[in-house]
C-alpha positions in Angstrom: -8.9 45.4 -58.5 -11.4 42.9 -57.1 -13.4 42.1 -54.0 -12.6 39.1 -51.8 -9.7 36.6 -51.9 -10.6 34.9 -55.2 -9.5 31.6 -53.9 -11.5 28.6 -55.2 -10.0 25.6 -53.4 -9.4 22.2 -55.0 -10.7 21.7 -58.5 -11.7 18.1 -58.9 -11.1 16.5 -62.3 -14.3 15.4 -64.0 -13.9 11.9 -65.5 -14.9 11.9 -69.2 -13.8 15.6 -69.7 -10.3 16.6 -70.8 -9.0 20.1 -71.5 -6.2 21.4 -73.6 -4.8 24.9 -73.6 -2.6 26.6 -76.2 -1.3 29.9 -77.4 -2.5 31.3 -80.7 -1.2 34.9 -80.1 -4.6 36.3 -81.1 -4.2 39.6 -79.2 -0.9 39.2 -77.3 2.0 37.0 -78.3 2.6 34.0 -76.0 -0.7 34.4 -74.2 -2.7 31.1 -73.6 -5.8 32.1 -75.6 -7.2 28.8 -77.0 -9.0 26.3 -74.8 -10.4 23.0 -76.0 -12.7 20.8 -74.0 -12.9 17.1 -75.1 -16.1 15.3 -74.1 -16.1 11.5 -73.9 -18.3 9.7 -76.4 -21.8 9.4 -75.0 -21.7 12.7 -73.2 -24.6 15.2 -73.3 -24.3 19.0 -73.5 -26.8 21.7 -73.0 -26.5 25.5 -72.9 -28.1 28.9 -72.7 -27.0 31.8 -74.9 -27.2 35.5 -75.3 -30.4 37.2 -76.3 -28.6 40.1 -77.8 -29.9 40.6 -81.4 -26.3 41.1 -82.6 -25.3 37.7 -81.2 -21.8 36.6 -82.3 -21.1 34.2 -85.1 -19.9 31.4 -82.7 -23.1 31.7 -80.7 -25.2 31.1 -83.9 -23.0 28.2 -84.9 -23.0 26.6 -81.5 -26.8 26.9 -81.2 -27.2 25.1 -84.5 -24.5 22.5 -83.9 -25.8 21.5 -80.5 -29.1 20.6 -82.1 -27.6 18.8 -85.1 -25.2 16.2 -83.5 -23.8 14.9 -80.2 -21.3 17.4 -79.0 -17.7 16.1 -78.6 -15.5 19.3 -78.4 -15.9 22.8 -77.1 -13.5 25.3 -78.8 -12.9 28.6 -77.0 -10.8 31.5 -78.1 -10.2 34.8 -76.3 -8.9 38.1 -77.7 -11.5 38.3 -80.5 -15.3 38.0 -80.2 -16.1 37.3 -83.8 -19.1 39.5 -83.3 -20.5 42.1 -85.7 -18.6 40.3 -88.4 -21.5 39.3 -90.7 -21.4 36.3 -93.1 -17.6 36.2 -93.0 -17.8 35.7 -89.2 -20.1 32.7 -89.7 -17.7 31.3 -92.3 -14.7 31.8 -90.0 -16.5 30.1 -87.0 -17.3 27.1 -89.3 -13.7 27.0 -90.6 -12.5 26.6 -87.0 -14.9 23.8 -86.3 -14.0 22.1 -89.5 -10.3 22.2 -88.7 -10.8 20.7 -85.2 -13.2 18.1 -86.7 -10.6 17.0 -89.2 -7.9 16.6 -86.5 -10.2 14.5 -84.4 -12.0 12.5 -87.2 -15.4 13.9 -86.2 -18.2 15.8 -87.9 -17.9 19.6 -87.9 -21.3 19.7 -86.2 -19.8 17.9 -83.2 -17.7 21.0 -82.4 -19.2 23.9 -80.5 -17.3 27.2 -81.0 -17.1 30.1 -78.4 -15.3 33.4 -78.7 -14.7 36.4 -76.4 -12.8 39.6 -76.8 -13.0 42.7 -79.1 -16.2 43.1 -81.2 -16.2 43.9 -84.9 -12.8 42.6 -85.9 -12.2 39.6 -88.2 -11.4 36.3 -86.4 -7.8 35.3 -87.0 -8.7 31.8 -88.2 -5.2 30.8 -89.3 -3.7 31.5 -85.8 -6.5 29.5 -84.1 -6.2 26.6 -86.5 -2.4 26.5 -86.1 -2.8 26.3 -82.3 -5.2 23.4 -82.3 -2.5 20.6 -82.4 -0.9 22.0 -79.3 -4.2 22.2 -77.5 -4.9 18.6 -78.4 -1.5 17.4 -77.3 -2.1 19.2 -73.9 -5.3 17.3 -73.1 -5.7 16.4 -69.4 -8.5 15.9 -66.9 -6.5 18.2 -64.5 -6.4 21.3 -66.6 -9.4 23.1 -65.1 -7.3 25.8 -63.4 -5.2 26.5 -66.5 -8.5 26.7 -68.5 -9.9 29.2 -66.1 -6.9 31.5 -66.9 -7.1 30.7 -70.6 -10.6 32.1 -71.0 -9.9 35.4 -69.2 -10.1 38.8 -71.0 -10.3 41.9 -68.8 -10.6 39.6 -65.8 -8.0 40.1 -63.1 -8.2 36.6 -61.8 -9.6 33.1 -62.7 -13.0 32.0 -61.6 -13.7 28.3 -60.7 -15.7 26.1 -58.4 -15.8 22.4 -57.7 -18.2 20.2 -55.6 -18.9 16.5 -55.1 -22.1 14.8 -54.3 -22.2 11.3 -52.7 -25.1 9.2 -53.9 -25.7 5.6 -52.9 -22.0 4.8 -52.5 -20.9 6.6 -55.7 -19.4 10.1 -56.1 -20.6 12.6 -58.7 -18.1 15.4 -59.4 -19.1 18.9 -60.6 -16.5 21.4 -61.7 -16.9 24.7 -63.5 -15.2 27.8 -64.7 -16.4 31.2 -65.8 -15.1 34.5 -67.2 -16.4 38.0 -67.2 -15.7 41.4 -65.6 -17.4 44.0 -67.9 -20.3 44.1 -70.3 -22.2 42.1 -67.7 -25.9 41.8 -67.6 -26.3 38.4 -69.0 -30.1 38.1 -69.8 -29.5 34.4 -70.2 -26.4 33.0 -68.6 -22.8 34.3 -68.2 -20.2 35.8 -70.4 -18.6 32.4 -70.8 -19.2 29.6 -68.4 -18.5 25.9 -68.6 -19.7 23.4 -65.9 -19.2 19.7 -66.2 -20.3 16.7 -64.2 -19.8 12.9 -64.6 -23.4 11.8 -64.1 -25.4 10.5 -67.1 -28.2 13.0 -67.8 -30.5 13.0 -70.9 -30.2 16.2 -72.9 -33.7 17.3 -72.3 -33.3 17.1 -68.6 -29.8 18.6 -68.7 -31.3 21.6 -70.7 -33.9 22.1 -68.0 -31.2 22.0 -65.3 -28.8 24.5 -66.9 -31.7 26.9 -67.6 -32.8 26.8 -64.0 -29.3 27.2 -62.5 -28.5 30.1 -64.9 -31.7 31.9 -64.2 -31.0 32.0 -60.5 -27.4 33.0 -60.8 -26.0 34.5 -64.0 -29.3 36.1 -64.7 -29.2 37.9 -61.4 -25.9 39.8 -61.8 -25.0 43.1 -63.4 -21.8 45.1 -63.5 -22.7 47.8 -66.0 -26.1 46.8 -67.5 -24.6 45.8 -70.8 -25.5 42.4 -72.3 -22.7 40.9 -74.4 -23.0 39.6 -77.9 -21.2 36.4 -77.0 -22.7 35.2 -73.7 -22.8 31.4 -73.4 -23.1 29.0 -70.5 -22.7 25.2 -71.1 -23.5 22.3 -68.8 -21.9 19.0 -69.8 -22.7 15.5 -68.4 -20.1 12.7 -69.3 -21.8 9.8 -67.6 -18.5 8.4 -66.4 -19.5 8.1 -62.7 -22.1 5.4 -63.5 -24.8 7.4 -61.8 -27.8 8.0 -64.2 -30.6 10.6 -63.9 -34.0 10.3 -65.5 -37.6 11.4 -64.9 -37.8 8.4 -62.6 -35.0 9.6 -60.2 -36.6 12.8 -58.7 -34.7 12.7 -55.4 -31.3 12.4 -57.2 -32.4 15.1 -59.7 -33.2 17.5 -56.9 -30.0 16.8 -55.1 -27.8 17.3 -58.1 -29.8 20.4 -59.2 -29.1 22.0 -55.8 -25.3 21.4 -56.3 -25.6 22.9 -59.8 -27.4 25.9 -58.4 -24.6 26.4 -55.8 -21.8 26.1 -58.4 -23.4 28.4 -60.8 -24.0 31.0 -58.1 -20.4 30.9 -56.9 -19.2 31.4 -60.5 -21.7 34.2 -61.0 -20.7 36.0 -57.8 -17.0 35.6 -58.8 -17.8 37.6 -61.9 -19.3 40.4 -59.9 -16.4 40.4 -57.4 -14.0 40.8 -60.3 -16.2 43.5 -62.0 -14.0 46.0 -63.9 -12.6 48.4 -61.3 -14.9 47.0 -58.6 -14.2 47.8 -55.0 -17.6 46.7 -53.6 -19.7 43.5 -53.8 -23.3 44.6 -53.4 -26.5 42.6 -53.0 -29.7 44.4 -53.8 -32.6 42.5 -52.1 -36.1 43.5 -53.0 -39.0 42.1 -51.0 -42.6 42.9 -50.5 -43.2 43.0 -54.3 -46.4 42.2 -56.0 -44.6 40.0 -58.6 -41.2 38.6 -59.5 -40.9 41.0 -62.5 -41.7 43.9 -60.2 -39.0 42.9 -57.7 -36.4 42.4 -60.5 -37.3 45.7 -62.1 -36.6 47.6 -58.8 -33.5 45.6 -58.0 -31.9 46.2 -61.4 -32.9 49.9 -61.5 -31.0 50.4 -58.2 -28.1 48.1 -59.1 -27.5 49.8 -62.4 -28.0 53.4 -61.3 -24.8 55.3 -62.1 -25.5 57.6 -59.2 -26.0 54.8 -56.7 -22.9 53.0 -58.0 -20.7 56.1 -57.7 -22.0 56.7 -54.2 -21.0 53.1 -53.3 -17.5 53.7 -54.7 -17.2 56.9 -52.6 -18.6 55.1 -49.5 -21.2 57.9 -49.4 -24.5 56.9 -47.8 -26.4 59.1 -50.2 -29.7 57.3 -49.6 -31.6 59.8 -51.7 -30.2 58.2 -54.8 -31.6 54.8 -53.8 -35.0 56.3 -53.2 -34.9 58.1 -56.6 -34.0 54.8 -58.4 -36.8 53.0 -56.7 -39.2 55.7 -57.6 -38.3 55.7 -61.3 -38.3 51.9 -61.7 -41.7 51.9 -63.2 -43.7 50.2 -60.4 -47.3 51.0 -61.1 -49.1 52.9 -58.3 -46.3 52.6 -55.9 -47.2 53.9 -52.4 -43.9 55.3 -51.2 -45.2 55.5 -47.7 -45.1 51.7 -47.6 -41.5 51.4 -48.8 -38.6 50.8 -46.4 -34.9 50.7 -47.2 -32.0 49.3 -45.2 -28.2 49.3 -45.6 -27.4 46.0 -44.1 -29.3 46.2 -40.8 -29.4 50.0 -40.7 -32.8 51.4 -41.5 -32.4 54.5 -43.6 -35.8 55.2 -45.1 -39.5 54.5 -44.2 -42.8 56.3 -44.5 -41.7 58.2 -47.6 -38.5 59.7 -46.2 -35.6 59.4 -43.9 -36.1 57.0 -40.9 -36.1 58.7 -37.5 -33.6 56.3 -36.1 -31.1 56.8 -39.0 -27.8 58.5 -38.4 -25.2 59.5 -41.1 -22.5 57.8 -39.0 -24.3 54.5 -39.1 -24.9 54.7 -42.8 -21.3 55.7 -43.5 -20.0 52.7 -41.5 -21.9 50.3 -43.7 -20.8 52.0 -46.9 -17.2 51.6 -46.0 -17.5 47.8 -46.1 -16.3 45.8 -49.1 -19.6 43.9 -49.0 -22.9 45.6 -48.6 -26.6 44.6 -48.8 -29.2 47.1 -49.9 -32.6 45.7 -48.6 -35.8 47.2 -50.0 -39.3 46.3 -49.0 -42.0 47.6 -51.3 -44.9 46.7 -48.9 -47.0 45.4 -51.8 -46.9 41.6 -51.7 -44.8 38.5 -51.0 -42.4 38.2 -53.9 -38.7 38.6 -53.3 -35.6 38.7 -55.6 -31.9 39.5 -55.3 -29.5 41.0 -57.8 -25.8 41.3 -57.3 -23.7 44.2 -58.6 -20.6 46.4 -58.0 -19.8 50.0 -57.6 -18.4 52.3 -60.4 -14.8 53.4 -59.9 -12.4 55.5 -61.9 -10.8 52.2 -63.0 -14.0 51.1 -64.8 -13.7 54.1 -67.1 -10.0 53.6 -67.6 -10.3 49.9 -68.4 -13.0 50.4 -71.0 -11.5 53.6 -72.5 -8.2 51.7 -73.1 -9.8 48.3 -74.0 -8.7 48.3 -77.7 -5.4 50.1 -77.2 
């Protein structure tokens, strides 16, 4: 179950980036569950990673490797998270990197590993290593759509986005994929996300760009309030277009940053739209806040309230649940008489209670929609933030109750 069509249009190949997909049979025989990205020599890579204290072994290894040597391959497996696996998990992640490095005549540090799936189970290294030759023989610049399927776990559909930027007679291509449907409150980036472009971008600048784009997109979504152990979002620049960015190209930098922001937001929204059991795509907009942190605190409290989310699933305009969430968000000295709440354009609460103009019929009409905006004004300042979320359905419980079976 998902919200919206899920169509992502044409996926442009990114010169300098090739992708191979193979089946290791990690969780299901025959499933395409290993994806390898090959980055042309001279490429740069930057990323943001989970802040969960129990971060997965591949996250630890990838963070170390990206600092140690120029990245040439990204190795992704699904079906097993290699998280909560201690020293053996680290050793297994290193073994996978070493195997791919041997096949490609590179250093192990030039391989970045990523895993997603069940937490707490040993990584089936032998299966992954055995699948690597098939992945390498499958290498193509046109494999983005297949890769989007290959990184899925409980996702019901692939997630991808592609854009192009014309700059002084040259074309810069940006294409990306993401995966995620549950255990979604990134606190850094996404569950897994890979975006590539063919501009040349120094790593320091690339890191600043991926951090900004992730903060405004993947760091503004929540399905269930749970931050994964394996979150990672990578931005790659191959340089194959011949267009180069630097501190001396501010106009180009701003133009490309805007495209990155758009691509990241589309990929983040796609995760919410495919949230486990989701039937609603919900934006929670909080304005009139005294600070950014205050706006986000209120937005996330409303977005993650089980009572609000179940009311959304039932299409029940139970606005009292929204007020209760705002009231417990921890805003210091909140004057409730200055707070107003809308469902789309329907004013439901003001002056500390139900709006005089509100009718249950008007609220119910909004709540029946697949896409809803809850707009909250705190009446305390000028700061504004938006968080995107889903409802909670019966299917969410079913999917997660049966996840390991």
